[in-house]
N, C-alpha and C positions, 0 to 999 in steps of 0.2 A: 583601539585595540583590534577591531576587526581587520583593518588594513594591515597591521603588523602581523596578525595571524595569517592573512592571505599571502604574505611574502615568504612565509616559511616553506621549505621544500616539501614538508609533509602535507601541506594544503593541496598541492597539485595531485598527490596520490589520493587524498581524501576525495577531491572533486571527481577524479576518475572512478573511484569506488562508488560514489553517489550515482553516477550515470550508469555504470555497469549493473548496479543493484536495481535501479528503476527499469532498465531494459529487461532484466531477468523477471521482475514482477510483471511487466507488461506482456512478455512472451507467455508466461504461465496463464495469465488471465485470458489471452487470446486462445490458448489451447483449451480453455474451459468454456469457449463459446462467446466470449465478450469481445466487443469491438473497441479499439482505441481510436480516438480522434487523431488524425494524422498517421494512423497505422503503426505508431510506435513512439519512441521518444529519444531525443538526444540531450535531454536535460534531466532535472531532478523530479519532474512532474509527469503524471499520467492523467489524461482526461478520458474516462471510461463511459462509453455509450451503453446505457442499460436497455435500450429499446429491443435488442434481440431477445432479451429475457422477459420482455413485457413488464418491466419494473420501473419505478420512479426513484429519483435521487433521494427524496426525503425518506422513503421506506428503507432503502439500502443504508443510508447514513445512520438511521436509528438502529437498525438491526446489527450493523457492524459495531456500533458503539456498545450495544449490549454484549457483544462478543469480545470487547476489549480492544477493538481496532478503531482508530480515529481517522475519519475522512470528512470531506465536505460535499454536500450535494452541490451540483454545479450545472449551470445551463450548458448545453452543447450548441454548435452552430445550427441555426434554423429550428431551435427547440420550440415545440408546440405547447409544452407545459408551462404553467405559471412559474414565475421566479421562486415562489415559495415551495414548489414541488420539484421541478427540473426533470430532465431525462438522463442525467449523468451524475457521476461522482468524480472528485479529484483526489488523487492519491500521490504521496510523495515519498522519497527515500532518504532525505537527510537525517531525520531523527534516528531511524534505525541504523543507518550507517555510522552515525556518531556513537551509537551504543556498541558498535562492533559487529553488527550483522553483515554477512557477506552474501554472495550470490545464492548459495544454497539456502540460507535463511529466508531470503526474499522469495525464492521459489516456494518454500514452505508457506510463507505468508500468502502468496498468490493462491495456493491450494486451499488454505483456510478461508480466504475471501470467497473463492469459488464455491466452497461447500455452503457457506452462509447464503450466498446469492442463489444458488440452485435450490436450497431449502426454501427460501422465500418464494421463488418461482413455482415450486411444486406444492408447498404447504400453505402459503399465505402467511401474513405477519402474525396472526393469532396462534399458529401452530408450528412456529419455527423455534420455540424456546429450547428444545432439546439440542438442536444443532448449534444454537448460539451458546449454550452452556458448554458443550464439547469444545467448540472453537475457543471460548474464553479460557478453558483449562489448558489448551495447547498454547495459546498466546502467553499465559502466565508462565508456563514451563519454559518457553523460549526466552522470555524476558529474564527469568531467574538465571538462565545460563549466561546472560550478558548483563550483569548488574550495572546500574547507573553509578556515576561518580567513581569509576575505577581509575580515574586519571584522565589525562587528555587523550584525544583520539590518536591512536597509533595505527596507521594504514597497514593492511595485511602485508604489503611488500616490506615494510619495516619490521613487522612482527616475525615474518618468516625468514627474512634475510638479514 
């Protein structure tokens, strides 16, 4: 089934949207003071170095989860943290792209992630709940605008043209 789907013309557009969305997310995070391993992405994944914010992957993963955003703590090259802690997180764009999110939505997601991370850096984990709740509300609103199971993915180029 996956191979048959990959042969469809819409899959090429979907793959291009996945990359464009990951790049928009990465650029937004960089503007918020975070570093990306490799400086950006040409794929669906971003590996974010949290050391500039003096945070660890486990803290950010848990805080973003409370805010309704799924990510994974992830070791970065030459990571000095334990594998159970890490100095980075891994983010991806396929799930949101499949839902219908475009570049503007991924920029918004980047801002929400930036708010949560900045709150953690400034307030600590114990005092970040207000920011996490605000972020969760924004995430919920965004997701309600793009409901699941609305049909198969229709790339923006097909929707608009």
